[in-house]
C-alpha positions in Angstrom: -18.2 -16.7 -6.0 -16.1 -19.5 -3.7 -15.3 -20.8 -6.8 -14.2 -17.5 -8.1 -12.3 -16.8 -5.6 -10.4 -20.1 -5.2 -9.4 -20.2 -8.7 -7.8 -16.7 -7.5 -6.0 -18.2 -5.0 -4.8 -20.6 -7.3 -3.7 -17.9 -9.9 -1.9 -16.1 -7.2 0.0 -19.0 -6.0 1.2 -19.6 -9.5 2.3 -16.1 -9.1 4.4 -16.8 -5.8 5.6 -20.0 -7.9 6.8 -17.6 -10.5 8.4 -15.4 -8.1 10.4 -18.1 -6.5 11.8 -19.5 -9.8 12.9 -15.9 -10.6 15.9 -14.6 -10.2 19.6 -14.6 -11.3 20.1 -17.7 -9.2 19.0 -20.7 -11.0 16.3 -22.9 -9.1 15.0 -26.0 -9.8 13.4 -29.0 -8.4 16.4 -31.4 -8.3 18.5 -28.6 -6.6 16.0 -27.6 -3.8 15.7 -31.6 -3.5 19.5 -31.5 -3.1 19.7 -29.0 -1.0 22.7 -27.0 -0.2 23.1 -23.1 -1.7 19.6 -23.6 -3.8 18.0 -24.2 -0.8 19.2 -21.8 0.9 18.4 -19.1 -1.7 14.8 -20.0 -1.0 15.1 -20.2 2.6 16.3 -17.1 2.8 15.8 -15.0 -0.2 13.3 -15.9 -2.5 10.5 -16.9 0.2 10.8 -13.8 2.5 10.7 -11.6 -0.4 7.9 -13.1 -2.0 5.8 -13.3 1.1 6.6 -9.8 1.7 5.1 -8.5 -1.9 2.0 -10.8 -1.1 1.5 -9.4 2.4 2.7 -5.6 0.9 0.1 -6.1 -2.1 -3.0 -7.0 -0.1 -2.3 -4.4 3.1 -1.8 -1.1 0.8 -4.7 -2.5 -1.2 -7.1 -2.7 1.5 -5.7 0.5 3.1 -7.2 2.3 -0.3 -10.5 0.8 -0.2 -11.1 2.1 3.1 -9.3 5.6 2.4 -11.6 6.1 -0.8 -14.6 5.0 1.6 -13.7 7.6 4.6 -13.2 10.3 1.7 -16.1 9.1 -0.1 -14.1 9.8 -3.3 -12.6 6.9 -5.8 -9.3 8.6 -6.7 -7.7 8.7 -3.3 -5.1 6.0 -1.5 -2.2 6.4 0.8 0.2 7.9 -2.1 -2.4 10.6 -3.3 -3.4 11.8 0.2 -0.2 12.7 2.3 0.0 9.2 4.2 2.5 8.0 2.6 4.8 11.2 2.5 4.1 11.9 6.0 5.0 8.2 6.8 8.6 9.3 5.6 8.7 12.5 7.6 8.3 10.2 10.2 11.6 7.9 9.1 13.6 10.9 8.7 12.9 12.1 12.6 13.9 8.5 13.6 16.8 8.7 11.7 17.9 12.6 13.0 16.9 12.0 16.9 17.1 8.0 17.4 18.6 6.1 14.6 19.4 3.0 16.5 15.7 2.6 17.6 14.2 -0.9 16.6 12.6 -1.9 13.7 8.8 -1.6 15.6 10.0 1.3 17.3 10.3 3.4 14.2 7.2 1.7 13.0 5.6 3.5 15.5 7.0 7.0 14.8 6.1 6.3 11.0 2.5 5.3 11.9 2.2 8.7 14.1 2.9 10.7 11.3 1.4 8.7 9.5 -1.8 9.0 11.2 -1.3 12.8 11.0 -1.0 13.6 7.8 -4.3 11.5 7.1 -5.8 13.5 9.2 -4.9 16.6 8.5 -5.5 15.5 4.8 -9.6 14.7 6.0 -9.2 18.2 7.6 -8.7 19.7 5.2 -11.2 18.1 3.0 -13.8 19.4 5.5 -12.9 22.6 5.0 -12.7 23.7 1.3 -16.1 23.4 -0.7 -15.2 20.4 -3.0 -16.5 21.3 -6.3 -15.6 18.5 -8.6 -14.0 14.7 -7.3 -10.6 15.7 -8.7 -10.2 18.3 -6.3 -10.0 15.3 -3.2 -6.6 13.6 -4.9 -5.5 17.8 -6.1 -5.8 18.7 -2.2 -3.7 15.4 -1.3 -1.0 15.2 -3.9 -0.6 19.2 -2.7 -0.4 18.3 1.2 2.2 15.1 0.0 4.3 17.6 -1.9 4.5 20.1 0.9 5.2 17.5 3.3 7.6 16.1 1.1 9.9 19.0 0.3 9.9 19.8 4.3 11.6 16.4 4.6 13.6 16.6 1.8 14.8 20.1 3.3 16.0 18.6 6.2 17.0 15.6 4.8 19.5 17.7 3.0 20.1 19.7 5.4 21.9 17.4 7.7 22.9 15.5 4.8 20.5 11.8 4.7 19.4 12.6 1.3 21.3 8.8 0.0 19.7 7.4 3.5 16.6 8.4 3.2 16.1 7.1 -0.5 17.2 3.8 -0.1 14.5 3.8 2.5 12.0 4.6 0.9 12.4 3.3 -3.1 10.0 0.8 -2.9 12.7 -2.0 -3.5 11.8 -6.0 -2.1 15.3 -6.9 -3.5 17.1 -6.3 0.1 14.2 -8.5 1.8 15.4 -11.6 3.7 14.8 -13.3 6.9 14.3 -11.4 9.1 13.5 -8.4 7.9 10.3 -8.3 6.4 8.4 -9.9 9.7 7.1 -6.2 10.5 4.4 -6.7 7.5 2.9 -9.7 9.2 1.0 -6.7 11.2 -0.1 -5.1 8.0 -2.2 -8.8 7.8 -3.5 -8.7 11.4 -5.3 -5.2 10.7 -6.0 -6.2 7.2 -8.2 -9.1 8.5 -9.8 -6.2 11.7 -10.5 -4.4 8.4 -12.5 -7.1 7.3 -14.6 -7.3 10.7 -15.2 -4.2 10.5 -16.6 -3.9 7.0 -19.8 -3.3 7.2 -19.2 -0.2 9.4 -16.8 1.1 6.8 -19.4 0.6 4.0 -22.0 2.3 5.8 -19.8 5.4 6.8 -19.3 5.7 3.3 -22.4 6.8 2.3 -21.9 10.2 5.1 -22.1 11.1 8.5 -25.9 11.5 8.8 -26.9 8.1 7.3 -24.2 6.2 10.1 -26.2 8.1 12.7 -29.3 7.1 11.5 -28.4 3.3 11.5 -27.2 4.2 15.6 -23.3 4.4 13.9 -21.0 6.0 15.9 -19.1 7.5 12.4 -15.9 9.3 14.6 -15.3 5.9 15.9 -15.6 4.4 12.1 -13.3 7.4 10.7 -10.8 6.7 13.9 -10.5 2.9 13.3 -10.3 3.8 9.7 -7.2 5.9 10.0 -5.1 4.0 12.1 -5.6 0.9 9.9 -4.6 2.4 6.3 -1.5 4.6 8.8 -0.3 1.5 10.4 0.1 -0.3 7.1 1.2 1.9 5.6 4.1 3.0 7.8 4.4 -1.1 7.8 5.0 -1.1 4.4 7.0 2.0 4.3 9.7 0.6 7.2 10.2 -2.5 5.8 10.0 -1.8 1.7 9.7 2.2 1.0 7.2 3.6 -1.1 5.1 0.9 -3.2 2.6 3.6 -4.6 -1.0 3.6 -6.9 -1.9 0.0 -5.6 -4.3 1.2 -3.4 -6.0 3.3 -5.9 -5.9 0.3 -9.3 -7.4 -2.3 -7.4 -10.3 -0.3 -5.4 -11.1 0.9 -8.7 -11.5 -2.5 -10.6 -13.6 -3.9 -7.8 -15.5 -1.2 -7.6 -16.8 -1.3 -10.9 -17.3 -4.9 -11.1 -18.3 -5.7 -7.5 -19.6 -2.5 -6.4 -19.0 -0.7 -2.7 -19.9 -3.6 -0.6 -17.0 -4.0 1.5 -17.9 -7.8 3.2 -18.2 -8.8 -0.2 -14.9 -7.5 -2.2 -12.8 -6.6 0.6 -11.4 -10.6 0.3 -10.5 -10.0 -3.6 -9.3 -7.1 -2.9 -7.0 -8.1 -0.7 -6.2 -11.0 -3.4 -5.6 -8.6 -6.6 -3.4 -6.2 -4.3 -1.2 -9.1 -3.8 -1.5 -10.4 -7.2 -0.5 -7.0 -8.9 2.8 -6.3 -6.7 3.9 -9.9 -7.8 3.0 -9.7 -10.7 4.9 -5.9 -11.0 7.6 -7.8 -9.4 8.3 -10.5 -11.7 8.0 -8.1 -14.3 10.9 -5.9 -13.1 13.1 -8.3 -12.4 12.7 -9.7 -16.2 12.9 -6.5 -18.0 16.9 -6.1 -18.0 17.7 -9.2 -16.2 20.4 -10.0 -14.6 19.6 -6.4 -12.9 15.8 -5.4 -11.5 13.4 -2.3 -11.7 12.3 -1.6 -8.2 8.6 -2.6 -8.0 7.8 1.2 -6.8 8.6 2.5 -10.2 6.8 -0.5 -11.8 3.4 0.5 -10.0 4.7 4.4 -10.6 4.5 4.1 -14.3 0.9 1.3 -13.9 -1.1 3.4 -11.3 -0.2 6.8 -13.1 -1.6 5.5 -16.6 -4.2 4.5 -14.8 -5.5 7.7 -12.9 -5.1 9.3 -16.5 -7.7 6.1 -17.5 -10.2 7.7 -14.5 -9.5 11.3 -14.9 -10.3 10.8 -19.1 -13.0 8.4 -18.6 -15.0 10.4 -15.6 -14.6 13.1 -18.4 -16.0 11.4 -21.0 -18.8 10.4 -19.5 -19.7 14.1 -18.0 -19.2 15.3 -21.6 
């Protein structure tokens, strides 16, 4: 297993190098050695962007895994549970009432809204009969649609549609040094999630099972909600909506490794980082020298993967 993780890490490093070298400005080892413009582009643009891609991918993949454990459903992740839409509503709240708030203040406000939206999602799930697993993401998508409609109404009312769209497009092209460091908070929270991996694994088996093992189920759920909300808010505030990472990665790993988070969480972070890096490289190459935002690439790929999961489940039931 350590050898496999080492090989996966090497693959991520190769994707990172490809990300550093991909773009309108051509970089080479000789130009970097000479310094000047090439070295400036690498230090100020390419390296921050690559780090942001890796941090966002790892954080969102781990957040999706935690959400699936808390909801006990494989179709749930921040973009199908109202979490992202709630964070966007928090961003609109900041733009309306405190436009000069520092970036960390914006993150805290967006985190509070994301936490409230995710808690509301879990509360709704506890109050309705779930006759099929597909009801869970359906509830999340409907809740997210309602929250997004409220956000769009107020953004339109106060002529902020363009500003809100710029904030939430899921585009890494504007990432520069000094504008991505908030994502290191997501890495710290990912490490916290790894420390609590065993507790999340037990909580995924239900409240009664966790209580029989002497664990406080409510505290575990609260910790999971805080981690998911803060990571989602960090990503939304920094680059916008990056959908379906938390759906694709955990489901692939669950098929290969099961539900033991202590074992699978490092793989989750690595695969999440690699997926976002690969999608960004594809987005930069398809219509070069222009770019397709990562959120668009992942939206298409995630939608196809979601349909695959649904059709695969229906085939097995039939």
